[in-house]
TIDOLUM-398515 format. One line per 8 residues: number of its first residue (from 0); for each residue x, z, y of C-alpha. Coordinates in nm, 3 decimals. Example, Ala and Ser with C-alpha at 12.3 -4.5 7.8 and 13.67 -1.06 7.14 Angstrom:
% residues 2
0) 1.230:0.780:-0.450  1.367:0.714:-0.106
This chain:
% residues 97
0) -0.919:-0.810:-0.315  -0.672:-1.060:-0.181  -0.336:-0.896:-0.106  -0.132:-1.041:0.178  0.163:-1.066:0.126  0.331:-1.005:-0.207  0.676:-1.110:-0.074  0.691:-0.779:0.115
8) 0.674:-0.602:-0.222  0.938:-0.827:-0.377  1.168:-0.772:-0.079  1.131:-0.396:-0.112  1.192:-0.379:-0.486  1.498:-0.603:-0.448  1.649:-0.310:-0.253  1.479:-0.036:-0.459
16) 1.456:-0.173:-0.817  1.295:0.146:-0.950  0.988:0.070:-0.734  0.914:-0.265:-0.901  0.693:-0.135:-1.182  0.487:0.089:-0.954  0.447:-0.180:-0.688  0.340:-0.437:-0.946
24) 0.086:-0.192:-1.090  -0.053:-0.130:-0.739  -0.066:-0.505:-0.670  -0.245:-0.584:-0.996  -0.497:-0.304:-0.942  -0.571:-0.423:-0.588  -0.605:-0.787:-0.693  -0.839:-0.705:-0.981
32) -1.089:-0.496:-0.781  -1.331:-0.545:-0.494  -1.358:-0.223:-0.297  -1.669:-0.171:-0.085  -1.524:0.107:0.130  -1.268:0.387:0.148  -1.463:0.606:-0.096  -1.469:0.322:-0.346
40) -1.094:0.274:-0.302  -1.033:0.646:-0.366  -1.211:0.616:-0.702  -0.917:0.401:-0.815  -0.642:0.538:-0.589  -0.720:0.909:-0.562  -0.413:0.986:-0.352  -0.479:0.712:-0.093
48) -0.484:0.854:0.259  -0.636:0.731:0.582  -0.400:0.752:0.882  -0.460:0.584:1.217  -0.687:0.318:1.068  -0.445:0.232:0.787  -0.438:0.322:0.420  -0.134:0.502:0.283
56) -0.056:0.477:-0.088  0.190:0.692:-0.282  0.414:0.470:-0.493  0.658:0.567:-0.765  0.559:0.931:-0.797  0.541:0.972:-0.419  0.898:0.849:-0.374  0.774:0.551:-0.171
64) 0.483:0.479:0.062  0.289:0.158:0.099  0.098:0.114:0.424  -0.187:-0.136:0.432  -0.472:-0.248:0.651  -0.781:-0.311:0.442  -1.072:-0.528:0.552  -1.337:-0.442:0.298
72) -1.589:-0.694:0.434  -1.342:-0.981:0.391  -1.185:-0.845:0.070  -0.838:-0.862:0.222  -0.547:-0.618:0.206  -0.266:-0.668:0.456  0.059:-0.496:0.362  0.200:-0.350:0.681
80) 0.506:-0.175:0.536  0.666:-0.043:0.220  0.892:0.251:0.293  1.088:0.527:0.133  0.918:0.861:0.179  1.195:0.964:0.421  1.140:0.654:0.637  0.766:0.716:0.631
88) 0.817:1.076:0.746  1.020:0.957:1.048  0.700:0.789:1.168  0.854:0.471:1.313  0.585:0.269:1.131  0.320:0.418:1.362  0.480:0.252:1.664  0.474:-0.096:1.501
96) 0.094:-0.133:1.497
C-alpha cells in the first residue's frame, strides 16, 4: 500500500516521542502489504475498527489513534489524523471529514 502522508506521522511523534516506534511499525506494515479489503486488513491489524467509512488503528498500546481512509482498489492509505486517545474520544475528528 502507498501511505499518504508520512509527514503527518513525523509531526505527531515530534510532539509525542513515545509514539515514534509504534507509528513507524504501523507505517512499515502498511507499506509492505497489499490489502484486498477490510477483512484482509484485520488479518494484520486485528484491532482495526471501521467508523464512518474510515479505519481506526490503535497505536502505542491504545494510547494513540490513527485515522485513515483506505482505497483498497488503488492501494492507497490516506492518513486523516493521528490523535491522543483523549482527543479521539472528544470526536472532533468526525466533523473534519
